[in-house]
N, C-alpha and C positions, 0 to 999 in steps of 0.2 A: 504494500500500500504506500502511495506517495502522500506527502503532506497536503499537496494541492487538492486532493480529493476531500479534505476535511473542512474546507471553507472556514476561514477566520477562526482559529482555535480559541476557545475560551475554557480554561480549566479552572474550576472553582475549588477552594479549600474552605475551611471554617471562616478564616478572616480575609482571604485574598482572592482576587481574580487575576489569573495569569492570562495575558492577552498580548497580541502584536502591538508594537509601538505605533502611535498615530502622530501626525504632524502637530496636532493640538497639545501634545505632551511636551513640546520643546522647552517651555519656560520652567516647568516643574522638574524635568530631567536635568537641565543645565544648572538650576539652583541647587539641586541635590548633589550633583557631581562636584560643583564648585565648593559647596560647604563641607563636603567630605573628602576633598582632594588630599589632605595630609594623611587621612585614614586609609585611603585607597591606593595612592601612588607607590608605596613601598612594595605592593604585591602585584602590580600590573605592568604591562609593557609601557614604555615611556609614552606620555601623551603628546600627540602632535600639537604644533603651535595653534592650530584652529580647532582643537578637540571639542571645545564648548560652543563653537559657532553654530548658527542656524543651518548653514550649508552642510556642515559635517553631520548634524543631526538628520537633515533631510536625506542625506546619503545612507545613513543608518536605517531610516524608515524604509527606503526603497530596497536596500539589501535584505532586510528582514522579510518584506513582502515577496520579493523575487525568490529568495532562498526557500521560503515556505512553499511557494508554488512549484519549485523544482524538486522539492523533497531533499534538499542538501543540508538544511539547518532549520531550527525552530527557535527564534529569538523572541522572548516574551518579557514584558514588563510585569512587575508585581504591583498591582493596584490594591490598596487596602479597601475593603468593601465599605467600611464605616464612613469614609470620607473621600474615596477615590484618590487618595494620595499615592504617588509613586514612591515605593520604598526601596526598590532595587530592580535587578533584572537577572534572568536566568536563560541560558542558551544550550540547546543541543546542537552541536556543530560537527563538521567532518563526518556526516552520516555516510556509512558504508553499507551497501546492500549486498545481496548475493551471499556467499559463504560467511561473511563477517557479521552482518546484521548488527552493527554497532555504531556508537556515536560518542562524542566527547562532551562532557558536561562542564560548563563554566558559569560563574555567577558573581555578582557583587551586591552589596547592600549599603545604603546610606548610613553614615555613622550614627545618626540619632535613632536608627531603627535596629541597630546591631544588638545581638544577644537578647532578643525578645521572641525568638522562635519562628520568625517569619521565613527565614531561608530554609530551615529544616522542613517547614510546612510545604514550601514550594518544591524542594528537592523530592520529597516523598510523592507529591502529586504528579510532578513531571516524570519521575521514574515509573510510576504506575501507568501513566499515559504512554510512555515510550514502549513499555512491555506489552500492555494490553491492547492499545489502539494502533501503534505503529509497528508492531511485531518485531521490535528489536530484541536482541538476545543479550547484549553486553553494553554497559555504560562505563566509560572511563573518565577519570578526573585526575588532575595533577595540581599540586600546590608547592610552594617553597617549603623546604624542610623545617624552617623555623616558624612557619605560620601555624602555631599551635591551635588557634581558634578554628581555622579552616580544616585542619586535620581532624580535630574533634568533631566538627560538624559532619564531615563525611563519614566518620566512623559511627556516630550516633544515627546517621541516616541509612546505615546498612552497607556502606562501601567497605571493602576489605583492602588492606595495604598489600601491594604487590612488589614494591621495590623502589629503586632510585634511578632516574634517568639523568645522566650527566649532561650538563650544558643544554638543557631541554628548551628553555625559552630565554629571550632577552627581557629582563625585568629591570626597570630603572636604568636602562642603558648597558647592563652587563649580562653576559651569558650565565645562567644560574641553574644549578641542579634542582630537580623537583622530585618529590615523592609521588609515586603513582598509586592510584586506587582504582578499583573496579567493583561494579555491582552486576551480578548475573541474574537473568530472569528466574532461573531455577538454581539458587545458590545453596549447595550442600557442604560448603567448605568449613562452616563453623567460624568461630571468632579467630581473626588473624591478629596476632600480637605484632606491634611495630618495633 
């Protein structure tokens, strides 16, 4: 099944609506990213000079829509149901079909919404969607070794530690090692200690 057959995905949790970004989200997204810059930048690839510009955001919206239609990625905003506030984003990217049936999970949350359970709620919902609706078999995630919060989040969400990838991504302008995690549709591996 390709994503395009699903028409504008809307995944609901108790407190969140996971949905494609819209052009009208620009101000809320830019304000959240700007106010959370010091919190996010140590863990992310270096931001381009125009990262927070409307043009850059418009490109993101078009990429999310096009990727969804092609079945190559599913990039969703986390909108809080109580007030429609954007609290973060979650993406299934690098979708591989055929023998792999896998994708890579990425996410970020605004600083003022961190450690309130929103991202775990989103990961659990998107993982279920990926396995039940998109027929994926494996989800992969990676984070910096010292990112204790992200590692704990992945482990509490059912991801298992699989190892270390050397010089995996450029973060803050430097090639950095990442710890690798995975969740399987039918995981019988038990708890994996890191």
